[in-house]
C-alpha positions in Angstrom: -0.1 0.0 -0.1 2.8 2.3 0.9 4.6 1.5 -2.3 1.8 2.4 -4.4 1.3 5.7 -2.7 4.8 6.6 -3.2 4.6 5.7 -7.0 1.6 8.1 -7.3 3.4 10.6 -5.4 6.7 10.5 -7.4 4.4 10.9 -10.4 2.9 13.8 -9.4 5.9 15.3 -8.4 7.3 14.6 -12.1 4.2 16.3 -13.7 4.4 19.1 -11.5 8.1 20.0 -12.4 7.2 19.6 -16.0 4.3 22.1 -15.8 6.5 24.7 -14.2 9.3 24.1 -16.9 6.7 24.9 -19.4 5.4 27.9 -17.8 8.8 29.4 -17.0 10.3 28.9 -20.7 7.0 30.9 -22.1 7.9 33.8 -20.0 11.4 33.7 -20.9 10.5 33.5 -24.5 9.0 37.3 -24.7 12.2 39.0 -23.8 15.5 38.3 -22.5 17.6 40.8 -20.6 21.4 41.2 -20.5 22.7 42.3 -17.2 19.3 43.8 -16.3 18.5 44.7 -12.5 15.2 45.6 -11.2 15.2 48.4 -8.1 12.6 50.9 -7.0 14.2 53.4 -9.3 15.0 51.7 -12.7 14.5 48.5 -14.5 14.8 46.7 -17.8 18.2 48.1 -19.0 19.9 46.8 -22.3 17.1 44.5 -23.0 17.0 42.4 -26.2 13.7 41.0 -27.3 13.4 37.7 -29.1 12.4 36.8 -32.6 8.5 36.3 -31.1 8.4 40.1 -30.3 9.8 40.9 -33.6 7.2 38.8 -35.5 4.6 40.5 -33.2 5.5 43.8 -34.5 5.0 42.8 -37.9 1.6 41.5 -37.3 0.8 44.1 -34.7 2.5 47.2 -34.7 3.7 49.5 -31.7 0.7 51.7 -30.8 0.8 55.2 -30.5 -0.2 54.9 -26.7 2.5 52.2 -25.8 5.2 55.0 -27.5 3.4 57.8 -25.2 3.8 55.5 -22.1 7.6 55.2 -22.1 8.9 57.8 -24.6 10.2 60.0 -21.6 12.0 56.8 -20.3 13.9 56.2 -23.5 17.3 57.9 -23.3 20.3 58.3 -25.7 23.7 56.8 -24.3 26.7 56.5 -26.7 24.4 57.3 -30.0 22.3 54.2 -28.7 18.3 54.3 -27.5 18.3 52.9 -23.7 15.1 52.3 -22.0 15.3 53.0 -18.4 11.8 51.9 -17.2 10.8 52.6 -13.4 9.1 49.6 -11.5 6.0 52.0 -11.4 5.4 51.9 -14.8 6.9 48.5 -15.7 3.9 47.4 -13.6 1.3 49.2 -16.0 2.8 47.2 -19.3 1.6 43.7 -20.3 4.9 41.3 -21.3 3.9 41.2 -24.5 3.7 45.1 -25.1 7.0 45.5 -23.1 8.5 43.0 -25.4 7.4 44.9 -28.7 8.7 48.1 -27.0 12.0 46.7 -26.5 12.2 44.8 -29.9 11.4 48.4 -31.3 14.4 49.8 -29.7 16.5 47.2 -30.9 15.5 47.7 -34.5 15.9 51.5 -34.1 19.4 51.0 -32.6 20.5 48.7 -35.6 19.4 51.1 -38.3 21.3 53.9 -36.5 24.7 51.8 -37.2 23.8 52.5 -41.2 21.9 56.0 -40.6 24.6 57.7 -38.9 27.7 55.9 -40.4 28.5 58.8 -42.7 26.7 61.6 -41.3 27.1 64.0 -38.2 24.8 63.6 -35.5 23.3 65.8 -32.7 21.4 64.6 -29.3 18.2 66.4 -28.2 17.0 64.7 -25.2 15.9 61.4 -26.9 15.9 62.5 -30.5 19.0 62.0 -32.7 19.4 64.2 -35.4 21.3 63.5 -38.6 22.9 66.7 -39.9 22.9 67.1 -43.9 25.9 66.2 -45.7 25.3 69.3 -48.1 25.4 72.7 -47.2 21.6 74.3 -46.5 20.7 77.2 -48.5 20.8 80.5 -46.6 17.3 80.9 -44.3 15.2 84.3 -44.4 14.7 85.9 -41.0 12.0 83.4 -38.8 8.9 85.2 -38.6 6.2 83.5 -35.8 3.3 85.6 -37.1 1.5 82.6 -39.1 2.2 79.1 -40.5 2.8 80.5 -43.7 5.6 83.1 -42.9 7.3 80.5 -40.5 10.6 79.9 -42.0 11.2 76.5 -40.0 14.1 74.2 -39.6 15.7 71.4 -41.9 16.5 68.2 -40.0 16.3 64.3 -40.3 15.2 63.1 -36.9 15.6 59.3 -35.8 13.4 58.2 -32.8 13.5 54.9 -31.2 9.9 54.5 -32.5 10.8 55.8 -36.3 11.8 58.8 -38.2 10.9 62.3 -38.8 11.9 64.6 -41.7 11.6 68.5 -41.3 12.0 70.9 -44.2 12.1 74.6 -44.2 10.7 77.1 -46.7 14.3 77.8 -47.9 14.9 74.1 -48.6 11.7 73.7 -50.0 12.2 76.2 -52.7 15.4 75.0 -53.2 14.1 71.5 -53.7 11.7 72.8 -56.1 13.9 74.5 -58.3 16.7 71.8 -58.3 14.1 69.0 -59.4 12.6 71.3 -61.8 16.0 71.6 -63.7 16.1 67.9 -64.3 15.1 65.9 -67.5 11.7 65.1 -66.1 10.3 67.0 -62.9 8.6 64.4 -60.5 8.7 62.6 -57.4 11.6 60.6 -58.6 13.7 64.4 -59.1 12.5 65.7 -55.8 13.7 62.6 -54.3 17.0 62.6 -55.6 17.5 66.0 -54.1 16.2 65.1 -50.9 18.9 62.3 -50.7 21.5 64.8 -51.8 20.9 66.5 -48.3 20.3 63.5 -46.6 21.8 60.1 -48.2 20.6 57.8 -45.6 16.9 58.8 -45.6 14.6 55.9 -45.8 12.8 55.3 -49.2 9.4 55.4 -47.9 9.9 58.5 -46.1 11.5 60.4 -48.8 9.0 59.1 -51.3 6.2 60.3 -49.2 7.3 63.9 -48.6 8.5 63.9 -52.3 4.8 63.1 -53.3 3.3 65.7 -51.3 5.7 68.6 -52.1 5.2 68.1 -55.5 1.3 68.0 -55.5 1.4 71.1 -53.1 3.9 73.1 -55.5 1.4 72.2 -58.4 -1.5 73.5 -56.6 0.2 76.8 -55.5 3.4 77.0 -57.4 6.0 79.7 -55.6 4.0 79.4 -52.2 6.3 77.5 -49.8 5.1 76.1 -46.4 7.7 74.5 -43.8 6.6 71.1 -43.4 7.1 67.9 -41.2 6.4 64.4 -42.1 7.1 61.2 -39.8 6.9 57.5 -40.3 7.5 54.5 -38.1 10.6 52.0 -38.7 8.7 50.2 -41.5 7.9 53.1 -43.6 4.1 53.0 -42.2 1.7 55.3 -40.5 3.0 58.2 -42.3 1.6 61.5 -41.2 2.6 65.0 -42.1 2.0 68.5 -41.3 3.4 72.2 -41.2 5.9 73.8 -38.9 4.9 76.5 -36.6 6.6 78.4 -33.9 6.4 76.4 -30.8 5.6 73.6 -32.8 7.2 70.6 -34.7 
């Protein structure tokens, strides 16, 4: 009788160990940390997500809500993005959401090595500004009276979640003139001029901006507005707008 009970107990212990093993491995599969420590102040540093997180990003991209939630906790160290997330905020984020955030940072850091390889950069908080390789045209005095009179700035911005491009009125005028001097004026000619200033500008963002610039100039020739455009790392979620004093 006692021998039978011992055998049954032994089987139950083996089953329990197997269950614990499965649960433990599924948690680690979302994200693995290298030299990460959890404290009351900071957690999840130098995090590398797994292939599962990368596949999730393709199917279910990072939401704007997730970006807004952690944006101020992403810093730039040695020209790389690093997530420094307090415990209080980490507890508000699901494992799958955190995995996607970490994977997006990893992807952005991988792309940074290519984007910044032949360009000078500056850092403004958690934004890396890639400087143009060709001198920009002289700008007129900046006016803050209205969007139409605002000169704006020109910059290629790299964020931990995507890209941004800003073009001043003077640069848009120069791009228009240079593109019209080509054999065939159109988006292709504008892209060539854009990439003269920023050779590492992603194709999707360059094409998007070129299409907008050409269509606007056709409607209001000679009337330029400082503009901005943004996209995620995959060239999706493209948005645009006008620059204005105190804004983007």
